[in-house]
C-alpha positions as CSV (number, residue, x, y, z in Angstrom):
1,M,-20.3,-7.4,-17.7
2,T,-17.9,-9.9,-16.0
3,D,-17.6,-11.8,-19.3
4,S,-15.5,-8.9,-20.7
5,I,-11.8,-9.7,-21.0
6,F,-11.1,-6.2,-19.7
7,F,-13.3,-6.4,-16.6
8,G,-10.5,-7.0,-14.2
9,A,-8.3,-4.3,-15.7
10,V,-11.2,-1.7,-15.6
11,I,-11.9,-2.5,-11.9
12,S,-8.2,-2.1,-11.1
13,V,-7.8,1.2,-13.0
14,V,-11.0,2.6,-11.4
15,G,-9.7,1.6,-8.0
16,Y,-6.4,3.4,-8.7
17,L,-8.2,6.5,-9.9
18,I,-10.2,6.5,-6.7
19,G,-7.0,6.2,-4.8
20,I,-5.5,9.2,-6.6
21,F,-8.6,11.2,-5.9
22,L,-8.6,10.3,-2.2
23,R,-4.8,11.0,-2.0
24,K,-5.6,14.6,-3.0
25,K,-8.1,14.9,-0.2
26,I,-6.3,12.9,2.4
27,S,-2.5,13.0,1.8
28,V,-1.6,9.9,3.8
29,L,-3.6,7.5,1.7
30,N,-1.6,5.4,-0.8
31,P,-3.4,5.0,-4.2
32,L,-2.1,1.5,-4.6
33,L,-3.4,0.4,-1.2
34,V,-6.8,2.1,-1.9
35,S,-6.9,0.3,-5.2
36,I,-6.3,-3.1,-3.6
37,I,-9.0,-2.5,-1.0
38,F,-11.4,-1.4,-3.7
39,V,-10.8,-4.5,-5.8
40,I,-11.2,-6.8,-2.9
41,A,-14.4,-5.0,-1.9
42,V,-15.9,-5.2,-5.4
43,I,-15.0,-8.9,-5.7
44,K,-16.5,-9.7,-2.3
45,I,-19.6,-7.6,-2.6
46,F,-20.6,-8.8,-6.0
47,H,-19.4,-12.4,-5.4
48,I,-17.0,-12.4,-8.4
49,D,-14.6,-15.3,-8.7
50,Y,-10.9,-14.3,-8.5
51,E,-10.3,-16.2,-11.8
52,T,-12.9,-14.0,-13.5
53,Y,-11.3,-10.9,-12.2
54,N,-7.8,-12.1,-13.0
55,S,-8.7,-13.0,-16.6
56,G,-8.8,-9.3,-17.3
57,A,-6.3,-8.0,-14.7
58,K,-3.5,-10.2,-16.0
59,Y,-3.0,-7.6,-18.8
60,I,-2.0,-5.0,-16.2
61,S,0.5,-7.5,-14.7
62,Y,1.7,-8.2,-18.2
63,L,2.5,-4.5,-18.8
64,L,4.0,-3.9,-15.3
65,T,6.8,-6.5,-15.9
66,P,8.5,-4.5,-18.7
67,A,7.9,-1.2,-16.8
68,T,9.7,-2.6,-13.8
69,V,12.6,-3.7,-15.9
70,C,12.7,-0.2,-17.6
71,L,13.1,1.3,-14.1
72,A,15.8,-1.2,-13.1
73,I,18.1,-0.5,-16.0
74,P,19.0,3.1,-15.1
75,L,19.4,2.0,-11.5
76,Y,21.8,-0.7,-12.6
77,R,23.8,1.8,-14.6
78,Q,24.3,3.8,-11.5
79,I,25.3,0.9,-9.3
80,S,28.7,2.3,-8.6
81,V,27.1,5.5,-7.2
82,L,24.8,3.5,-5.1
83,K,27.7,1.4,-3.7
84,E,29.7,4.6,-3.0
85,H,26.8,6.0,-1.0
86,A,25.5,2.8,0.5
87,K,25.4,4.2,4.0
88,E,23.2,7.2,2.9
89,V,21.0,5.0,0.8
90,F,20.5,2.6,3.7
91,I,19.7,5.5,6.1
92,G,17.2,6.9,3.5
93,I,15.5,3.6,3.1
94,L,15.3,3.1,6.9
95,A,13.9,6.6,7.4
96,G,11.3,5.9,4.8
97,V,10.3,2.6,6.4
98,L,10.0,4.1,9.8
99,A,8.1,7.1,8.5
100,S,5.6,4.9,6.7
101,M,5.1,2.8,9.8
102,G,4.4,5.9,11.9
């Protein structure tokens, strides 16, 4: 099973789906954090090399790069609005950070 080129991607997606399911049950859980913990647990429990996992998971990273750029383009187009409201943006980010820490 670990010889499949999509093994790492499947493990990552399954972990994220578990995270989404748990988020519906326990609202404070972050699906991405749950996914990371799930992947680490699977790798450790089944003694899978990170290179074996990453050989399939690299496809997710490959697809996340253009998605990140696609999110950045509209943000860049609104840079003047962000600069105009820099104080409000900073306060919002600070409130989010403090809330997530709490």
